[in-house]
C-alpha positions as CSV (number, residue, x, y, z in Angstrom):
1,M,28.4,2.7,4.8
2,T,27.9,2.3,1.0
3,R,26.0,5.0,-1.0
4,N,23.0,2.7,-1.3
5,E,23.0,2.2,2.5
6,Q,23.2,6.0,3.0
7,N,20.3,6.6,0.5
8,A,18.3,3.9,2.2
9,A,18.8,5.4,5.6
10,K,17.5,8.8,4.3
11,T,14.5,7.2,2.7
12,N,13.8,5.1,5.8
13,A,13.8,8.3,8.0
14,V,11.2,9.9,5.7
15,M,9.1,6.7,5.6
16,K,9.1,6.2,9.4
17,A,8.0,9.8,10.0
18,Q,4.8,9.2,8.0
19,T,1.4,8.1,9.3
20,F,-0.7,5.3,7.9
21,G,-4.0,3.5,8.2
22,I,-5.5,0.3,6.9
23,E,-8.9,-1.1,6.0
24,I,-9.6,-4.9,5.9
25,E,-12.9,-6.2,4.5
26,T,-14.3,-9.4,6.0
27,H,-17.4,-11.5,6.3
28,G,-18.8,-14.4,8.2
29,V,-18.8,-12.7,11.6
30,G,-21.2,-9.9,12.6
31,R,-19.8,-6.4,13.1
32,E,-20.5,-6.2,16.9
33,A,-19.3,-9.8,17.5
34,L,-16.1,-9.2,15.5
35,A,-15.4,-6.0,17.5
36,T,-15.9,-7.8,20.8
37,K,-13.6,-10.7,19.7
38,I,-10.9,-8.2,18.7
39,A,-11.1,-6.4,22.0
40,D,-11.0,-9.6,24.0
41,E,-8.0,-10.9,22.1
42,M,-6.1,-7.7,22.4
43,G,-6.5,-7.8,26.2
44,E,-6.3,-5.3,29.0
45,G,-7.4,-1.8,28.3
46,W,-9.1,-2.6,25.0
47,T,-12.9,-2.0,25.1
48,T,-15.8,-1.7,22.7
49,T,-18.5,0.9,22.2
50,R,-21.5,1.1,19.9
51,D,-21.3,4.3,17.8
52,G,-24.0,3.2,15.4
53,G,-24.9,5.5,12.5
54,Y,-25.4,4.8,8.8
55,Y,-22.3,2.5,8.8
56,D,-23.5,0.6,11.9
57,V,-20.1,1.2,13.7
58,T,-18.9,-0.7,16.7
59,A,-15.6,0.8,17.8
60,V,-12.8,-1.1,19.4
61,V,-11.1,1.4,21.7
62,M,-7.4,1.3,22.3
63,P,-6.0,2.1,25.8
64,D,-4.9,5.5,24.5
65,G,-8.4,6.3,23.2
66,R,-7.9,5.7,19.5
67,K,-10.6,3.7,17.8
68,W,-10.6,0.8,15.4
69,K,-14.0,0.9,13.6
70,V,-15.8,-2.3,12.6
71,M,-18.4,-1.1,10.2
72,F,-20.8,-1.8,7.3
73,D,-19.3,-1.8,3.8
74,G,-21.8,-1.7,0.9
75,S,-19.4,-3.3,-1.5
76,L,-19.6,-6.6,0.4
77,P,-22.4,-9.1,0.0
78,N,-24.6,-10.5,2.7
79,G,-25.4,-7.3,4.6
80,G,-22.2,-5.5,4.1
81,G,-19.9,-7.8,5.9
82,A,-17.6,-6.2,8.5
83,E,-14.9,-3.8,7.4
84,V,-12.2,-3.1,10.0
85,V,-10.8,0.4,9.8
86,S,-7.8,1.5,11.8
87,P,-7.3,4.9,13.4
88,I,-4.3,7.0,12.3
89,L,-1.2,4.9,13.1
90,K,2.5,5.6,13.3
91,W,5.5,3.5,12.5
92,G,5.7,2.3,16.1
93,D,2.1,1.0,15.9
94,I,2.9,-1.7,13.2
95,E,3.2,-4.5,15.8
96,T,-0.1,-3.5,17.3
97,M,-1.6,-3.5,13.8
98,Q,-0.3,-7.0,13.3
99,D,-1.9,-8.1,16.6
100,V,-5.2,-6.8,15.4
101,V,-4.9,-8.7,12.1
102,R,-4.2,-11.9,14.1
103,A,-7.2,-11.2,16.3
104,I,-9.4,-10.9,13.2
105,K,-8.1,-14.3,12.0
106,K,-8.8,-15.9,15.4
107,S,-12.3,-14.5,15.4
108,G,-13.3,-16.8,12.5
109,A,-14.0,-13.9,10.1
110,R,-13.5,-14.9,6.5
111,I,-11.7,-13.3,3.6
112,D,-11.9,-14.3,-0.1
113,S,-11.6,-12.8,-3.6
114,S,-14.5,-10.4,-2.8
115,T,-12.7,-8.8,0.2
116,G,-9.8,-6.2,-0.1
117,M,-7.3,-4.5,2.0
118,H,-6.6,-0.8,1.5
119,V,-3.5,1.1,2.8
120,H,-3.6,4.9,3.5
121,V,-0.5,7.0,3.9
122,G,-0.8,10.5,5.4
123,A,-0.3,13.2,2.8
124,D,-0.5,16.4,4.8
125,D,3.1,17.2,4.0
126,M,3.1,16.2,0.3
127,T,4.0,18.8,-2.3
128,V,2.8,19.0,-5.9
129,K,6.2,17.6,-6.8
130,D,5.8,14.7,-4.4
131,V,2.3,13.8,-5.8
132,R,3.5,14.1,-9.4
133,N,6.4,11.8,-8.7
134,L,4.2,9.3,-6.9
135,I,1.7,8.9,-9.8
136,K,4.6,8.6,-12.3
137,I,6.4,6.0,-10.2
138,V,3.2,4.0,-9.8
139,H,2.4,4.2,-13.5
140,R,6.0,3.0,-14.3
141,R,5.8,0.0,-12.0
142,E,2.1,-0.8,-11.7
143,E,2.1,-3.9,-13.9
144,L,4.9,-5.4,-11.8
145,I,3.1,-4.5,-8.6
146,E,-0.1,-6.1,-9.8
147,Q,1.8,-9.3,-10.8
148,S,3.6,-9.4,-7.5
149,I,0.3,-9.8,-5.5
150,N,-1.5,-11.9,-8.1
151,M,-4.2,-9.2,-8.4
152,N,-7.5,-10.8,-9.4
153,S,-10.0,-9.5,-12.0
154,R,-12.5,-8.3,-9.3
155,R,-9.8,-6.3,-7.6
156,Q,-8.9,-4.7,-10.9
157,R,-12.4,-3.4,-11.2
158,W,-12.1,-1.5,-8.0
159,A,-8.3,-0.7,-8.2
160,Q,-7.8,0.3,-11.8
161,S,-4.4,1.2,-13.2
162,V,-3.4,4.8,-13.7
163,D,-5.1,5.9,-16.9
164,G,-3.1,7.7,-19.6
165,E,-5.2,10.9,-19.8
166,R,-5.2,11.5,-16.1
167,L,-1.5,10.9,-16.0
168,R,-0.9,13.4,-18.8
169,R,-2.9,16.1,-17.1
170,I,-0.9,15.6,-13.9
171,E,2.4,15.6,-15.7
172,R,1.5,19.0,-17.2
173,V,1.1,20.5,-13.7
174,G,4.3,22.3,-12.8
175,N,6.1,21.5,-9.5
176,G,5.5,25.1,-8.4
177,S,1.8,24.9,-9.1
178,S,-0.9,24.9,-6.4
179,L,-2.9,22.0,-5.1
180,R,-5.9,23.6,-6.9
181,A,-4.1,22.9,-10.2
182,L,-3.4,19.3,-9.1
183,N,-7.1,18.9,-8.1
184,R,-8.2,20.0,-11.6
185,A,-5.8,17.6,-13.2
186,W,-7.0,14.6,-11.1
187,Y,-10.8,15.3,-11.6
188,G,-10.7,16.9,-15.0
189,S,-12.2,20.1,-13.6
190,F,-11.8,21.9,-10.3
191,T,-13.6,20.0,-7.6
192,P,-13.1,21.6,-4.2
193,R,-15.6,19.4,-2.3
194,P,-15.5,15.9,-3.9
195,T,-18.1,13.4,-2.7
196,H,-17.0,10.2,-0.9
197,Y,-17.9,7.9,-3.7
198,D,-16.5,9.9,-6.6
199,N,-15.6,7.4,-9.4
200,S,-12.0,8.6,-9.5
201,R,-11.4,6.7,-6.2
202,Y,-11.4,3.3,-7.9
203,H,-7.8,3.3,-8.8
204,G,-4.9,1.2,-7.4
205,L,-3.4,4.6,-6.4
206,N,-6.3,6.7,-5.3
207,L,-5.5,10.4,-5.1
208,H,-9.2,11.3,-4.5
209,N,-8.5,10.9,-0.8
210,L,-6.0,13.8,-0.9
211,W,-9.0,16.1,-0.9
212,F,-11.4,13.8,1.0
213,L,-9.3,12.4,3.9
214,G,-5.8,14.0,3.5
215,T,-4.2,10.7,2.5
216,V,-3.1,8.8,-0.6
217,E,-4.7,5.4,-0.7
218,F,-3.5,2.1,-2.2
219,R,-6.3,-0.3,-3.2
220,W,-4.4,-3.1,-4.9
221,F,-4.4,-5.8,-2.2
222,D,-6.7,-8.7,-1.4
223,A,-7.7,-8.8,2.2
224,T,-5.4,-10.7,4.4
225,T,-5.4,-12.1,8.0
226,H,-1.7,-12.9,7.6
227,A,0.1,-10.5,9.9
228,G,3.3,-10.6,7.9
229,K,1.6,-9.8,4.7
230,A,-0.3,-6.9,6.3
231,K,3.0,-5.5,7.5
232,A,4.6,-6.0,4.1
233,Y,1.8,-4.2,2.3
234,V,2.0,-1.2,4.7
235,Q,5.8,-0.9,4.6
236,F,5.8,-1.2,0.8
237,C,3.2,1.6,0.3
238,M,5.0,3.8,2.9
239,A,8.3,3.3,1.0
240,V,6.8,4.1,-2.3
241,V,5.5,7.4,-0.9
242,A,8.8,8.2,0.8
243,S,10.6,7.5,-2.5
244,A,8.4,10.0,-4.3
245,K,9.2,12.6,-1.7
246,M,13.0,11.9,-1.9
247,Q,13.3,12.0,-5.7
248,R,13.7,15.3,-7.6
249,S,11.8,13.9,-10.5
250,A,10.5,10.5,-11.8
251,S,9.9,8.8,-15.0
252,S,6.4,7.5,-15.9
253,A,7.6,5.3,-18.8
254,R,6.3,1.8,-18.4
255,Q,9.0,-0.7,-17.3
256,V,9.2,-4.0,-19.1
257,S,10.2,-6.7,-16.7
258,G,10.4,-9.6,-19.1
259,D,11.3,-12.9,-17.6
260,T,13.0,-11.7,-14.5
261,R,10.2,-10.0,-12.6
262,A,11.2,-11.1,-9.1
263,R,14.7,-9.8,-9.6
264,T,13.3,-6.5,-11.0
265,M,11.1,-6.1,-8.0
266,Q,13.9,-7.0,-5.6
267,A,16.2,-4.5,-7.3
268,W,13.6,-1.7,-7.2
269,M,12.8,-2.3,-3.5
270,C,16.5,-2.3,-2.5
271,A,18.0,0.3,-4.7
272,Q,15.2,3.0,-4.7
273,L,12.7,2.2,-2.0
274,G,15.4,1.7,0.7
275,L,14.0,-1.7,1.8
276,I,17.3,-3.3,2.6
277,G,18.6,-5.4,5.5
278,D,16.8,-7.7,8.0
279,E,14.3,-5.0,9.1
280,F,12.6,-5.3,5.7
281,K,13.0,-9.0,4.8
282,T,9.3,-9.6,5.3
283,V,8.3,-7.0,2.7
284,R,10.9,-8.3,0.3
285,K,9.6,-11.8,0.7
286,H,5.9,-11.1,0.3
287,M,6.4,-8.8,-2.7
288,T,8.6,-11.3,-4.6
289,D,7.2,-14.8,-3.6
290,N,4.6,-14.8,-6.4
291,L,7.0,-13.4,-8.9
292,K,9.7,-16.0,-8.0
293,A,7.2,-18.8,-8.6
294,A,6.2,-17.4,-12.0
295,D,9.8,-16.8,-13.0
296,S,11.1,-20.2,-11.8
297,A,10.7,-21.9,-15.2
298,R,12.2,-19.1,-17.2
299,P,15.5,-19.4,-19.0
300,R,18.5,-18.5,-16.9
301,R,19.9,-16.3,-19.6
302,A,17.2,-13.7,-19.1
303,A,18.3,-13.2,-15.5
304,D,21.9,-12.9,-16.7
305,A,20.8,-10.2,-19.2
306,L,19.1,-8.2,-16.4
307,D,22.3,-8.3,-14.3
308,A,24.3,-7.0,-17.2
309,A,21.8,-4.2,-17.8
310,L,21.4,-3.1,-14.2
311,G,24.9,-3.6,-12.8
312,T,26.0,-5.9,-10.0
313,A,23.5,-7.6,-7.6
314,T,24.5,-9.6,-4.6
315,A,22.2,-11.3,-2.2
316,G,22.1,-14.1,0.4
317,P,21.2,-17.7,-0.4
318,D,17.5,-17.1,-0.2
319,D,17.7,-14.0,-2.4
320,D,16.3,-12.0,0.5
321,G,19.3,-10.1,1.7
322,L,21.0,-6.8,1.0
323,V,21.2,-6.0,-2.7
324,T,23.6,-3.4,-3.9
325,M,23.1,-1.9,-7.3
326,T,24.9,0.3,-9.7
327,I,22.3,2.2,-11.8
């Protein structure tokens, strides 16, 4: 086993021990009707129940009692649409999550530029060091991430990039500091009981949820009813968090990708996020497809220059295989 494979195995173990959740915004099908169609499609043991309340929740109940909530979302037009919110999920639930995404598609619910998908990763075990690393990693790579998913201007409004002042405050928090100090750095002043709709939540990496839900939230993505994309987005976010936990420290310096963005993303996912081998070919595909299309007309010499700078890269014919890097 190579050093990269050993490091990937360690990162994968951390990643797979995490919990996650998703939210998918839709419209075109009413909330109660969508919940019923999801339960019917999922089959035996899946039921619905009307929970009501301010968010007009109809829950889809899994055989083990966990609930997917289909609820009002005030950010959506035409009566709030229908936002599908998962329960707390584990790595072994990814296939079930994909089946729910397929059920949403079969229901006839629509997605467009006004609808988003948010990924939450459980943060109960994250230290101050882990959170500092996470925001620095995201700041360094955020432009590349946004390009990889063709992030639209509306999404940028609700998923802003990490701002320099907030980053500088968090960088000044020592690894041995308390979460109280981290809270002060995120909000600008100590905010022990933040409100749900605090303006700081509207970032691609939303740390507001650390104190509100006990998760870190990623808000970059357009809504999707493509099960492979949903899986890719979840695995990518979980890998970024796992990488932040594994690294002793991280750089926040913005990375310039130049004309070889797909190769830069591929190298990062394989060398640092541990997303190597067949198990992660879906996430590599969906996080590089847009970049490959944009890079296709670029001069070949730019790609050669990246190889020389990063070391040796090898991949299969579709550029979706194992990449080994010397960094």
